[in-house]
C-alpha positions as CSV (number, residue, x, y, z in Angstrom):
1,X,-15.6,18.1,27.5
2,X,-17.4,15.1,29.0
3,X,-19.9,15.0,26.1
4,X,-17.0,14.9,23.6
5,X,-15.3,12.1,25.5
6,X,-18.6,10.2,25.7
7,X,-19.1,10.4,22.0
8,X,-15.4,9.5,21.3
9,X,-15.8,6.4,23.6
10,X,-18.9,5.3,21.6
11,X,-17.0,5.8,18.3
12,X,-14.0,4.0,19.5
13,X,-16.0,1.0,20.8
14,X,-17.9,0.7,17.5
15,X,-14.7,1.0,15.5
16,X,-13.2,-1.9,17.4
17,X,-16.4,-4.0,16.8
18,X,-16.3,-3.2,13.0
19,X,-12.6,-4.1,12.7
20,X,-13.2,-7.3,14.7
21,X,-16.1,-8.4,12.5
22,X,-14.2,-7.6,9.3
23,X,-11.3,-9.7,10.5
24,X,-13.5,-12.6,11.5
25,X,-15.4,-12.4,8.2
26,X,-12.1,-12.5,6.3
27,X,-11.0,-15.6,8.2
28,X,-14.3,-17.4,7.6
29,X,-14.2,-16.7,3.9
30,X,-10.6,-17.9,3.7
31,X,-9.5,-14.6,2.3
32,X,-5.9,-13.4,2.6
33,X,-4.4,-14.4,6.0
34,X,-2.2,-11.3,5.8
35,X,-5.2,-9.0,5.7
36,X,-6.8,-10.8,8.7
37,X,-3.6,-10.4,10.6
38,X,-3.4,-6.7,9.8
39,X,-7.0,-6.2,10.8
40,X,-6.4,-8.0,14.1
41,X,-3.4,-5.7,14.8
42,X,-5.6,-2.7,14.1
43,X,-8.2,-4.1,16.5
44,X,-5.6,-4.3,19.3
45,X,-4.5,-0.7,18.7
46,X,-8.1,0.5,18.6
47,X,-8.9,-1.4,21.8
48,X,-5.9,0.3,23.5
49,X,-7.2,3.7,22.3
50,X,-10.8,2.9,23.4
51,X,-9.5,2.0,26.9
52,X,-7.5,5.2,27.1
53,X,-10.5,7.3,26.1
54,X,-12.7,5.4,28.6
55,X,-10.2,6.0,31.4
56,X,-10.1,9.7,30.4
57,X,-13.8,9.9,30.5
58,X,-14.0,8.3,33.9
59,X,-11.3,10.6,35.3
60,X,-13.1,13.7,34.0
61,X,-16.4,12.5,35.4
62,X,-15.0,11.9,38.9
């Protein structure tokens, strides 16, 4: 179970990074502001999910 949570943590953190970079890239290229807003909302949700997974991993490890 710890191995699965470890891999889920890695996937969650990288997904946050990807969404963050996509949102920033859209802002720099002056693309749709609506899309950038939506991506930043997704980033916040993914960050919450990543934190929950990390806490679960730490609780399982202890």
